[in-house]
C-alpha positions, 0 to 999 in steps of 0.5 A: 871368731865368736858367733853373730861377729862378721869376720873380715875378708881380705881379698887382693883384686887386679887386672893384669892385662886387658882382655881382648875386646869381644869381637876378637874373643869371638873371632878366636873361639869361633875357630874352635867351634865355641860361639858365644852367646849373649850371657858370655858377652856380658859377663866379659864386658863387665868381669873380662880381664879380672884376676883375683889372688886369694888363698885360705879357708872358705866357707866349705871349701879352699878359696883359691885364685881365678882369672877371667879371661877366656883365652886361658881356655884356648884349645879346650873347645871340645871339652866345653862342647862335650858338657855343653851337650850332656847339659843341653845348654851352651858352655862358653869359656871364660877364665880359669881357676887355681892357676889352670888346675880348672876352667871356668865356663858360663852358659846361656842362663848365666850358670857359672860352672867349674870345667874339668874331666867333671863338672860342677856348678857354681850357680848363677851369676852374680851370685855364683861369683860370690860363691866363688870368692868365698870358698863355697863348694861348686854342686858336682854335676858330672 
């Protein structure tokens, strides 16, 4: 691409299955000691159930597929709670990145995180979704 020209980004979006309503999600995650906060609820109301199948080079990391469904992180409550304690924020699971290789979480300030045995931030929503789709590397926190 010549400098100054805009490229075309080929994305495929699909919603495979509707995510359970957020009241039902809240019951599931309360059982795992994860309490949904207003930011997670709003995010899932708008984007829950979205699956983005992308691949290839991004801005400064590979673009990877992701799915926004908190049930994909079921059983990972301790991981989210530990990272939330470290940050002094409440992280709530909202999905997975790269077919379950990483989890995605959002805090009450609408920051989107990559959650694994380490933590990294994609920034504030809605720009964080742009970063995720365009392949902008998250900043490593821990």
